[in-house]
Backbone as CSV, one residue per row, in Angstrom:
resi,resn,N_x,N_y,N_z,CA_x,CA_y,CA_z,C_x,C_y,C_z
1,MET,0.849,-1.183,0.000,0.000,0.000,0.000,0.881,1.228,0.000
2,SER,0.689,2.101,-0.949,1.491,3.317,-1.011,0.604,4.466,-1.426
3,PRO,0.730,5.609,-0.769,-0.125,6.738,-1.064,0.254,7.422,-2.360
4,SER,-0.723,8.062,-2.981,-0.456,8.868,-4.158,-0.521,10.318,-3.748
5,PRO,0.354,11.177,-4.327,0.317,12.582,-3.964,-0.990,13.212,-4.413
6,ALA,-1.545,14.101,-3.594,-2.811,14.739,-3.924,-2.921,16.028,-3.143
7,SER,-3.711,16.965,-3.672,-3.955,18.216,-2.977,-4.893,17.974,-1.809
8,ALA,-4.985,18.980,-0.930,-5.863,18.852,0.230,-7.315,18.659,-0.197
9,SER,-7.746,19.370,-1.232,-9.130,19.245,-1.684,-9.388,17.857,-2.268
10,THR,-8.412,17.325,-2.988,-8.571,15.980,-3.543,-8.602,14.942,-2.439
11,ARG,-7.746,15.111,-1.422,-7.755,14.178,-0.296,-9.103,14.207,0.408
12,ALA,-9.690,15.394,0.541,-10.996,15.495,1.188,-12.061,14.759,0.386
13,ILE,-12.010,14.865,-0.927,-12.963,14.147,-1.774,-12.797,12.648,-1.604
14,HIS,-11.545,12.186,-1.569,-11.291,10.760,-1.364,-11.806,10.305,0.001
15,ALA,-11.542,11.103,1.026,-12.002,10.746,2.362,-13.525,10.661,2.418
16,GLN,-14.188,11.585,1.744,-15.648,11.550,1.709,-16.152,10.282,1.038
17,ARG,-15.535,9.889,-0.051,-15.963,8.675,-0.759,-15.775,7.443,0.124
18,ALA,-14.652,7.394,0.842,-14.405,6.253,1.725,-15.420,6.215,2.860
19,ALA,-15.700,7.374,3.451,-16.635,7.432,4.572,-18.044,7.039,4.139
20,GLU,-18.460,7.520,2.989,-19.800,7.187,2.515,-19.917,5.711,2.150
21,ARG,-18.834,5.118,1.668,-18.857,3.674,1.393,-19.042,2.897,2.690
22,ALA,-18.402,3.331,3.769,-18.511,2.611,5.036,-19.942,2.586,5.555
23,VAL,-20.694,3.649,5.312,-22.068,3.726,5.793,-22.931,2.632,5.150
24,GLN,-22.532,2.136,3.993,-23.296,1.084,3.324,-23.340,-0.204,4.141
25,TYR,-22.432,-0.353,5.105,-22.398,-1.574,5.902,-23.290,-1.492,7.135
26,LEU,-23.953,-0.381,7.338,-24.867,-0.241,8.464,-26.231,-0.824,8.117
27,ARG,-26.906,-1.346,9.150,-28.204,-1.967,8.976,-29.167,-1.437,10.044
28,PRO,-30.471,-1.473,9.753,-31.444,-1.037,10.764,-31.265,-1.794,12.072
29,GLY,-31.448,-1.066,13.180,-31.370,-1.670,14.492,-29.983,-1.741,15.090
30,MET,-28.969,-1.297,14.371,-27.607,-1.382,14.862,-27.295,-0.299,15.889
31,VAL,-26.344,-0.605,16.757,-25.672,0.396,17.582,-24.350,0.701,16.891
32,VAL,-24.120,1.971,16.576,-23.011,2.375,15.712,-22.074,3.311,16.465
33,GLY,-20.789,2.980,16.490,-19.789,3.869,17.041,-19.451,4.963,16.051
34,LEU,-19.440,6.190,16.520,-19.173,7.356,15.679,-17.845,7.948,16.124
35,GLY,-16.816,7.757,15.316,-15.474,8.192,15.672,-15.316,9.699,15.641
36,GLY,-14.085,10.136,15.753,-13.799,11.559,15.751,-13.091,11.983,14.479
37,GLY,-12.974,13.287,14.288,-12.221,13.806,13.153,-13.089,14.192,11.972
38,THR,-12.471,14.882,11.030,-13.218,15.435,9.897,-13.753,14.364,8.958
39,THR,-13.035,13.262,8.786,-13.501,12.219,7.864,-14.824,11.636,8.337
40,VAL,-14.973,11.460,9.640,-16.204,10.885,10.175,-17.396,11.815,9.941
41,LEU,-17.160,13.114,9.825,-18.267,14.038,9.545,-18.954,13.693,8.231
42,PHE,-18.180,13.233,7.244,-18.793,12.817,5.985,-19.717,11.621,6.201
43,ALA,-19.296,10.681,7.046,-20.134,9.525,7.347,-21.398,9.954,8.089
44,LEU,-21.270,10.905,9.014,-22.441,11.376,9.743,-23.473,11.972,8.795
45,ARG,-23.030,12.758,7.852,-23.971,13.395,6.927,-24.673,12.364,6.054
46,LYS,-23.935,11.352,5.602,-24.547,10.295,4.810,-25.522,9.483,5.653
47,LEU,-25.139,9.169,6.876,-26.004,8.428,7.784,-27.289,9.203,8.050
48,ALA,-27.173,10.493,8.309,-28.353,11.308,8.579,-29.291,11.334,7.377
49,ALA,-28.721,11.405,6.174,-29.551,11.413,4.968,-30.320,10.100,4.828
50,LEU,-29.686,8.981,5.140,-30.354,7.684,5.052,-31.440,7.546,6.117
51,LEU,-31.205,8.105,7.294,-32.235,8.093,8.326,-33.440,8.925,7.900
52,ARG,-33.196,10.094,7.324,-34.303,10.950,6.878,-35.101,10.279,5.762
53,ALA,-34.408,9.532,4.910,-35.070,8.866,3.791,-35.767,7.578,4.208
54,GLY,-35.562,7.147,5.445,-36.179,5.922,5.914,-35.451,4.662,5.511
55,GLU,-34.288,4.784,4.870,-33.530,3.608,4.463,-32.832,2.949,5.648
56,LEU,-32.566,3.721,6.700,-32.088,3.192,7.968,-33.045,3.656,9.056
57,HIS,-33.237,2.816,10.066,-34.134,3.183,11.161,-33.735,2.389,12.399
58,ASP,-34.241,2.823,13.533,-33.966,2.163,14.815,-32.467,2.018,15.053
59,LEU,-31.713,3.012,14.648,-30.258,2.999,14.784,-29.854,3.979,15.870
60,LEU,-28.886,3.572,16.689,-28.393,4.440,17.756,-26.890,4.634,17.598
61,GLY,-26.421,5.847,17.841,-25.001,6.147,17.744,-24.361,6.320,19.105
62,VAL,-23.101,5.929,19.209,-22.277,6.182,20.386,-21.132,7.075,19.941
63,SER,-21.099,8.294,20.440,-20.116,9.270,19.989,-18.801,9.125,20.742
64,CYS,-17.692,9.286,19.999,-16.360,9.211,20.602,-15.843,10.557,21.079
65,SER,-16.507,11.647,20.723,-16.025,12.966,21.127,-17.198,13.909,21.262
66,SER,-16.996,14.964,22.021,-18.049,15.959,22.186,-18.385,16.619,20.856
67,ALA,-17.372,16.853,20.021,-17.622,17.493,18.730,-18.465,16.601,17.830
68,THR,-18.152,15.294,17.802,-18.945,14.366,17.001,-20.370,14.293,17.528
69,GLY,-20.511,14.251,18.851,-21.839,14.188,19.438,-22.678,15.404,19.099
70,GLU,-22.081,16.580,19.147,-22.806,17.801,18.810,-23.277,17.782,17.360
71,GLU,-22.405,17.326,16.459,-22.781,17.284,15.047,-23.857,16.229,14.815
72,ALA,-23.744,15.077,15.477,-24.764,14.031,15.327,-26.127,14.540,15.784
73,ARG,-26.175,15.208,16.918,-27.451,15.746,17.393,-27.997,16.788,16.430
74,ARG,-27.110,17.623,15.891,-27.566,18.645,14.941,-28.185,18.010,13.709
75,LEU,-27.635,16.859,13.296,-28.122,16.165,12.102,-29.312,15.253,12.390
76,GLY,-29.682,15.135,13.660,-30.833,14.313,13.995,-30.526,12.838,14.167
77,ILE,-29.271,12.487,14.415,-28.891,11.093,14.645,-29.099,10.788,16.124
78,PRO,-29.920,9.817,16.467,-30.150,9.505,17.888,-28.914,8.887,18.518
79,LEU,-28.642,9.307,19.753,-27.436,8.863,20.444,-27.779,8.051,21.681
80,THR,-26.846,7.192,22.053,-26.934,6.437,23.290,-25.552,6.423,23.929
81,THR,-25.357,5.598,24.944,-24.069,5.540,25.630,-23.605,4.104,25.752
82,LEU,-22.326,3.945,26.076,-21.784,2.614,26.317,-22.356,1.996,27.587
83,VAL,-22.821,2.816,28.496,-23.453,2.279,29.699,-24.723,1.525,29.323
84,ASP,-25.525,2.100,28.454,-26.777,1.471,28.030,-26.562,0.399,26.964
85,HIS,-25.514,0.557,26.146,-25.233,-0.404,25.071,-23.731,-0.686,25.062
86,PRO,-23.283,-1.601,25.909,-21.840,-1.847,26.042,-21.195,-2.590,24.880
87,VAL,-22.007,-3.140,23.972,-21.469,-3.795,22.776,-21.951,-3.026,21.556
88,ILE,-21.019,-2.654,20.689,-21.325,-1.865,19.502,-21.216,-2.771,18.275
89,ASP,-22.193,-2.665,17.391,-22.186,-3.511,16.195,-21.090,-3.112,15.218
90,VAL,-21.065,-1.838,14.857,-20.093,-1.330,13.879,-19.644,0.051,14.319
91,THR,-18.349,0.297,14.256,-17.826,1.651,14.450,-17.189,2.124,13.148
92,ILE,-17.455,3.365,12.803,-16.811,4.010,11.658,-15.906,5.096,12.206
93,ASP,-14.634,5.036,11.860,-13.671,5.996,12.395,-12.594,6.243,11.355
94,GLY,-11.827,7.290,11.555,-10.704,7.601,10.690,-9.396,7.211,11.339
95,ALA,-8.290,7.564,10.701,-6.961,7.284,11.243,-5.984,8.292,10.664
96,ASP,-4.897,8.512,11.390,-3.848,9.414,10.924,-2.806,8.691,10.086
97,GLU,-2.600,7.398,10.375,-1.617,6.606,9.642,-2.025,5.137,9.749
98,VAL,-1.859,4.389,8.655,-2.255,2.982,8.601,-1.123,2.182,7.982
99,ASP,-0.738,1.087,8.645,0.312,0.239,8.075,-0.303,-0.936,7.325
100,PRO,0.479,-1.757,6.628,-0.094,-2.843,5.829,-0.853,-3.883,6.647
101,GLY,-0.603,-3.969,7.951,-1.324,-4.911,8.804,-2.587,-4.329,9.408
102,LEU,-3.006,-3.157,8.940,-4.174,-2.425,9.446,-4.006,-1.978,10.898
103,ASN,-2.768,-1.806,11.325,-2.499,-1.129,12.590,-2.497,0.377,12.346
104,LEU,-2.794,1.136,13.376,-3.067,2.557,13.182,-2.317,3.433,14.172
105,ILE,-2.082,4.679,13.745,-1.867,5.792,14.664,-3.096,6.675,14.583
106,LYS,-3.684,6.958,15.758,-4.848,7.826,15.859,-4.617,8.848,16.959
107,GLY,-5.478,9.836,17.006,-5.405,10.837,18.066,-5.107,12.233,17.588
108,GLY,-5.088,12.435,16.273,-4.843,13.781,15.772,-5.893,14.778,16.228
109,GLY,-7.116,14.276,16.457,-8.178,15.141,16.941,-8.281,15.190,18.450
110,GLY,-7.482,14.378,19.129,-7.447,14.401,20.588,-8.437,13.491,21.276
111,ALA,-9.170,12.653,20.521,-10.203,11.799,21.131,-9.747,10.351,21.252
112,LEU,-8.433,10.105,21.302,-7.928,8.742,21.236,-8.419,7.855,22.364
113,LEU,-8.587,8.386,23.570,-9.028,7.553,24.690,-10.431,7.021,24.432
114,HIS,-11.364,7.900,24.118,-12.731,7.464,23.845,-12.777,6.585,22.595
115,GLU,-11.992,6.933,21.586,-11.991,6.132,20.358,-11.509,4.714,20.622
116,LYS,-10.508,4.550,21.477,-10.009,3.202,21.745,-10.999,2.412,22.585
117,ILE,-11.639,3.054,23.539,-12.663,2.374,24.333,-13.786,1.875,23.434
118,VAL,-14.235,2.722,22.521,-15.305,2.337,21.603,-14.831,1.238,20.658
119,ALA,-13.605,1.332,20.166,-13.075,0.295,19.274,-13.041,-1.054,19.968
120,GLN,-12.634,-1.072,21.230,-12.564,-2.325,21.969,-13.943,-2.919,22.232
121,ALA,-14.972,-2.080,22.220,-16.341,-2.541,22.454,-17.047,-2.936,21.162
122,SER,-16.371,-2.820,20.021,-17.017,-2.979,18.718,-16.806,-4.358,18.120
123,ARG,-17.879,-4.908,17.579,-17.766,-6.150,16.822,-16.978,-5.921,15.527
124,ARG,-17.188,-4.757,14.959,-16.554,-4.445,13.671,-16.076,-3.002,13.711
125,GLU,-14.812,-2.786,13.411,-14.198,-1.453,13.432,-13.758,-1.115,12.019
126,ILE,-14.540,-0.256,11.353,-14.256,0.121,9.972,-13.509,1.453,9.975
127,ILE,-12.304,1.432,9.442,-11.475,2.636,9.351,-11.555,3.166,7.924
128,VAL,-11.803,4.463,7.805,-11.938,5.092,6.484,-10.863,6.169,6.339
129,VAL,-10.135,6.115,5.230,-9.047,7.063,4.994,-8.921,7.351,3.505
130,ASP,-8.267,8.461,3.183,-7.759,8.638,1.836,-6.368,8.013,1.793
131,ASP,-5.870,7.738,0.608,-4.660,6.923,0.514,-3.376,7.643,0.938
132,SER,-3.455,8.940,1.270,-2.276,9.611,1.809,-1.957,9.130,3.227
133,LYS,-2.917,8.461,3.883,-2.713,7.994,5.249,-1.996,6.636,5.301
134,LEU,-1.747,6.024,4.158,-1.097,4.710,4.138,0.406,4.862,4.296
135,SER,1.003,3.950,5.036,2.421,4.049,5.362,3.014,2.656,5.502
136,PRO,4.268,2.453,5.107,4.877,1.133,5.281,5.130,0.770,6.728
137,VAL,5.398,1.787,7.577,5.681,1.559,8.995,5.073,2.714,9.785
138,LEU,4.365,2.391,10.859,3.789,3.449,11.687,4.884,4.369,12.215
139,GLY,4.573,5.657,12.251,5.532,6.654,12.712,6.354,7.263,11.600
140,THR,6.252,6.706,10.396,7.014,7.242,9.272,6.564,8.653,8.926
141,ASN,5.247,8.867,8.953,4.695,10.143,8.500,3.990,10.944,9.590
142,ARG,3.673,10.306,10.710,2.900,10.999,11.730,3.518,10.837,13.110
143,ARG,3.298,11.849,13.934,3.712,11.767,15.329,2.701,10.926,16.114
144,LEU,3.159,10.354,17.204,2.302,9.518,18.039,1.750,10.352,19.192
145,PRO,0.441,10.533,19.275,-0.126,11.236,20.425,-0.116,10.341,21.663
146,VAL,0.245,10.924,22.789,0.206,10.232,24.076,-0.579,11.114,25.031
147,GLU,-1.649,10.560,25.588,-2.518,11.303,26.490,-2.034,11.096,27.922
148,VAL,-1.818,12.197,28.644,-1.287,12.126,30.006,-2.116,13.009,30.930
149,ILE,-2.086,12.696,32.227,-2.731,13.590,33.184,-1.850,14.817,33.371
150,ALA,-2.469,15.905,33.785,-1.716,17.155,33.924,-0.704,17.094,35.062
151,PHE,-1.036,16.348,36.122,-0.149,16.266,37.277,1.168,15.578,36.877
152,GLY,2.264,16.297,37.026,3.570,15.726,36.737,3.835,15.449,35.269
153,TRP,3.210,16.231,34.385,3.315,15.917,32.963,4.738,16.052,32.425
154,ARG,5.539,16.915,33.030,6.915,17.061,32.541,7.722,15.780,32.771
155,GLY,7.353,15.023,33.795,7.999,13.736,33.999,7.687,12.761,32.876
156,GLN,6.488,12.874,32.309,6.143,12.020,31.165,6.937,12.425,29.921
157,VAL,7.189,13.723,29.791,8.029,14.176,28.682,9.418,13.546,28.779
158,ALA,9.998,13.583,29.969,11.333,13.009,30.161,11.330,11.510,29.865
159,TYR,10.274,10.824,30.295,10.187,9.382,30.034,10.096,9.099,28.537
160,LEU,9.248,9.842,27.845,9.092,9.639,26.405,10.387,9.959,25.664
161,GLU,11.100,10.985,26.117,12.388,11.307,25.500,13.389,10.178,25.730
162,SER,13.296,9.515,26.883,14.201,8.396,27.153,13.924,7.215,26.228
163,LEU,12.717,7.184,25.650,12.368,6.134,24.691,12.743,6.520,23.259
164,GLY,13.295,7.726,23.105,13.765,8.150,21.787,12.886,9.139,21.075
165,ALA,11.878,9.700,21.747,10.947,10.607,21.088,11.364,12.066,21.243
166,GLN,11.028,12.859,20.242,11.023,14.309,20.369,9.591,14.697,20.726
167,VAL,9.411,15.433,21.816,8.087,15.601,22.405,7.673,17.060,22.408
168,ASP,6.426,17.305,21.994,5.817,18.632,22.085,4.473,18.509,22.773
169,ARG,4.224,19.400,23.742,2.889,19.459,24.325,1.959,20.111,23.315
170,ARG,0.831,19.479,23.050,-0.107,20.015,22.061,-0.789,21.263,22.606
171,LEU,-0.886,22.263,21.746,-1.542,23.513,22.100,-2.865,23.623,21.364
172,GLY,-3.813,24.301,21.982,-5.119,24.504,21.380,-5.355,25.953,21.036
173,ALA,-6.611,26.362,21.114,-6.990,27.723,20.740,-6.282,28.744,21.623
174,GLY,-5.782,29.798,21.000,-5.135,30.871,21.733,-3.796,30.504,22.320
175,GLY,-3.228,29.378,21.871,-1.940,28.958,22.380,-1.988,28.320,23.756
176,ARG,-3.200,28.067,24.258,-3.335,27.390,25.550,-3.150,25.885,25.373
177,PRO,-2.715,25.192,26.425,-2.564,23.737,26.318,-3.871,23.075,25.899
178,PHE,-3.793,22.197,24.922,-4.958,21.440,24.479,-5.397,20.497,25.593
179,GLU,-6.704,20.414,25.827,-7.248,19.476,26.791,-8.244,18.555,26.099
180,THR,-8.189,17.277,26.439,-9.133,16.310,25.897,-10.486,16.470,26.583
181,ASP,-11.478,15.701,26.117,-12.797,15.735,26.744,-12.732,15.317,28.212
182,GLU,-11.717,14.552,28.580,-11.549,14.124,29.970,-10.628,15.055,30.759
183,GLY,-10.194,16.160,30.151,-9.355,17.132,30.838,-7.882,16.784,30.885
184,HIS,-7.438,15.887,30.036,-6.036,15.484,30.006,-5.259,16.276,28.960
185,LEU,-3.927,16.137,28.998,-3.044,16.767,28.021,-2.643,15.759,26.956
186,ILE,-2.226,16.289,25.798,-1.702,15.450,24.719,-0.245,15.833,24.479
187,LEU,0.629,14.839,24.491,2.026,15.011,24.107,2.216,14.350,22.745
188,ASP,2.618,15.146,21.764,2.843,14.624,20.415,4.303,14.213,20.291
189,CYS,4.521,12.947,19.962,5.852,12.333,20.048,6.350,11.900,18.673
190,GLN,7.461,12.473,18.267,8.089,12.095,17.007,9.100,10.982,17.282
191,PHE,8.696,9.747,17.004,9.588,8.608,17.177,10.305,8.248,15.880
192,GLY,9.788,8.729,14.730,10.238,8.171,13.464,9.581,6.819,13.275
193,ALA,10.071,6.067,12.298,9.497,4.756,12.025,9.597,3.875,13.277
194,ILE,8.463,3.325,13.694,8.394,2.527,14.923,8.549,1.062,14.548
195,ALA,9.733,0.517,14.791,10.031,-0.844,14.351,9.241,-1.890,15.123
196,ALA,8.971,-1.642,16.403,8.275,-2.617,17.244,7.132,-1.912,17.977
197,PRO,6.022,-1.621,17.309,4.940,-0.869,17.950,4.334,-1.586,19.147
198,GLY,4.297,-2.924,19.123,3.756,-3.661,20.254,4.583,-3.451,21.512
199,GLU,5.900,-3.460,21.369,6.776,-3.244,22.520,6.627,-1.820,23.046
200,LEU,6.547,-0.853,22.138,6.373,0.532,22.572,5.039,0.692,23.301
201,ALA,3.987,0.073,22.782,2.678,0.159,23.436,2.741,-0.386,24.856
202,GLU,3.435,-1.490,25.069,3.555,-2.066,26.408,4.294,-1.123,27.357
203,ARG,5.328,-0.485,26.870,6.096,0.420,27.721,5.264,1.655,28.080
204,LEU,4.446,2.116,27.161,3.593,3.266,27.457,2.472,2.875,28.411
205,GLN,1.887,1.709,28.219,0.784,1.272,29.074,1.240,1.038,30.512
206,GLY,2.516,0.725,30.701,3.005,0.458,32.039,3.480,1.680,32.791
207,ARG,3.329,2.849,32.210,3.834,4.081,32.821,2.709,4.818,33.552
208,SER,2.856,5.025,34.846,1.872,5.792,35.612,1.830,7.230,35.092
209,GLY,0.628,7.744,34.936,0.441,9.089,34.414,0.129,9.122,32.941
210,VAL,0.487,8.049,32.224,0.087,7.922,30.819,-1.303,7.300,30.804
211,VAL,-2.268,8.044,30.284,-3.650,7.577,30.254,-3.881,6.657,29.065
212,GLU,-3.400,7.057,27.895,-3.590,6.276,26.675,-2.597,6.743,25.626
213,HIS,-2.451,5.967,24.587,-1.564,6.321,23.475,-2.285,6.048,22.167
214,GLY,-1.764,6.602,21.088,-2.434,6.527,19.798,-2.102,5.327,18.947
215,LEU,-1.432,4.316,19.500,-1.208,3.072,18.763,-2.446,2.197,18.891
216,PHE,-3.134,1.977,17.797,-4.309,1.109,17.753,-3.892,-0.155,17.013
217,LEU,-3.528,-1.167,17.779,-2.937,-2.378,17.226,-3.942,-3.527,17.301
218,GLY,-4.245,-4.122,16.162,-5.157,-5.254,16.127,-6.608,-4.912,16.382
219,LEU,-6.998,-3.662,16.269,-8.369,-3.252,16.541,-9.196,-3.058,15.274
220,ALA,-8.593,-2.575,14.212,-9.333,-2.372,12.964,-9.624,-3.718,12.317
221,THR,-10.886,-3.949,11.988,-11.249,-5.159,11.249,-11.304,-4.909,9.750
222,ASP,-11.599,-3.666,9.370,-11.763,-3.305,7.964,-11.080,-1.969,7.697
223,LEU,-10.577,-1.830,6.487,-10.038,-0.555,6.021,-10.673,-0.242,4.675
224,ILE,-11.289,0.928,4.596,-11.793,1.427,3.317,-10.952,2.626,2.951
225,VAL,-10.241,2.520,1.840,-9.295,3.552,1.437,-9.636,4.005,0.019
226,ALA,-9.676,5.311,-0.162,-10.014,5.887,-1.465,-8.849,6.706,-1.989
227,GLY,-8.659,6.642,-3.291,-7.616,7.417,-3.963,-7.961,7.598,-5.420
228,ASP,-7.002,8.077,-6.196,-7.255,8.294,-7.615,-7.635,7.008,-8.330
229,GLY,-7.166,5.877,-7.828,-7.462,4.591,-8.461,-8.777,3.972,-8.040
230,GLY,-9.544,4.653,-7.209,-10.826,4.117,-6.778,-10.834,3.812,-5.289
231,ILE,-11.758,2.948,-4.888,-11.950,2.589,-3.490,-11.593,1.122,-3.294
232,ARG,-10.822,0.857,-2.234,-10.487,-0.514,-1.866,-11.012,-0.812,-0.473
233,HIS,-11.437,-2.047,-0.295,-11.904,-2.518,1.017,-11.016,-3.690,1.417
234,LEU,-10.243,-3.483,2.481,-9.349,-4.516,2.984,-9.856,-4.992,4.323
235,GLU,-9.732,-6.294,4.599,-10.152,-6.857,5.865,-8.978,-7.521,6.556
236,ARG,-8.929,-7.373,7.878,-7.889,-8.028,8.653,-8.118,-9.534,8.636
237,GLN,-7.053,-10.261,8.457,-7.126,-11.708,8.524,-7.193,-12.130,9.980
238,ARG,-8.256,-12.840,10.349,-8.431,-13.276,11.727,-7.918,-14.699,11.902
239,PRO,-7.269,-14.995,13.024,-6.809,-16.350,13.276,-7.984,-17.303,13.432
240,PRO,-7.773,-18.604,13.184,-8.878,-19.570,13.226,-9.580,-19.642,14.569
241,ASP,-8.894,-19.350,15.677,-9.489,-19.493,17.008,-10.122,-18.214,17.510
242,SER,-10.398,-17.243,16.606,-10.913,-15.941,17.033,-12.429,-15.854,16.934
243,SER,-13.131,-16.992,16.785,-14.568,-16.954,16.574,-15.326,-16.368,17.753
244,ASP,-14.730,-16.423,18.964,-15.403,-15.876,20.131,-15.196,-14.374,20.285
245,ASP,-14.356,-13.791,19.455,-14.096,-12.360,19.515,-15.327,-11.627,18.996
246,PRO,-16.013,-10.811,19.824,-17.227,-10.153,19.342,-16.978,-9.253,18.162
247,ARG,-15.749,-8.762,18.001,-15.476,-7.890,16.854,-15.421,-8.672,15.557
248,GLY,-15.378,-10.004,15.619,-15.310,-10.797,14.407,-16.654,-11.031,13.752
249,GLU,-17.756,-10.643,14.423,-19.075,-10.906,13.857,-19.323,-10.022,12.664
250,ARG,-19.887,-10.600,11.625,-20.231,-9.844,10.417,-21.733,-9.859,10.234
251,ARG,-22.262,-8.742,9.772,-23.687,-8.663,9.533,-23.936,-8.264,8.093
């Protein structure tokens, strides 16, 4: 998988095509995870149009971010929560970088914690991207977001630097520190190509003060990618003994 060069407007068109294709896999009565980021907005608009037309009905959404939730409500998409529906049929989400094994870097929009919780609760996790997001190795083109609590955050910077990262605290509007929906900070980490993402994920998960990281490994079941050559749908190969995995169910 290799990306083709494209302008920002062309990439947006590709992302829209991928997002709208993903909506075709939704069925009446489903509980649907609604990811974060601009690509998912295209899916929301298509979903809302199908609900208005009566082609989809009795569908409930679980939003991964406050921004997605606000847009879903504005479009008339009914929402629920993981408390009321702890198992999600299908989630549609975007990604910042995708490797050939359908592993991801996510968190460019700052909703990585909620997005990972929803992904883990999903039977099917459909990732939609334009082909500029494809990469031979995670970290080649994008920084890795790491979500940390504010208390002692400089200690997390030192730890991440000890792992080989160049670290910047993410800033938001007006140059103030960016805060997630849970009130945490984001440290954007330039590791370069990550040769062993599983090992890095373990080291981050074992660090007190690190809430979550943007490595989404083994969570995506499907990838829909659009580019100048059209739309491709790739599926993760599941091991033979994975039949009990709720994310393996297809509808």
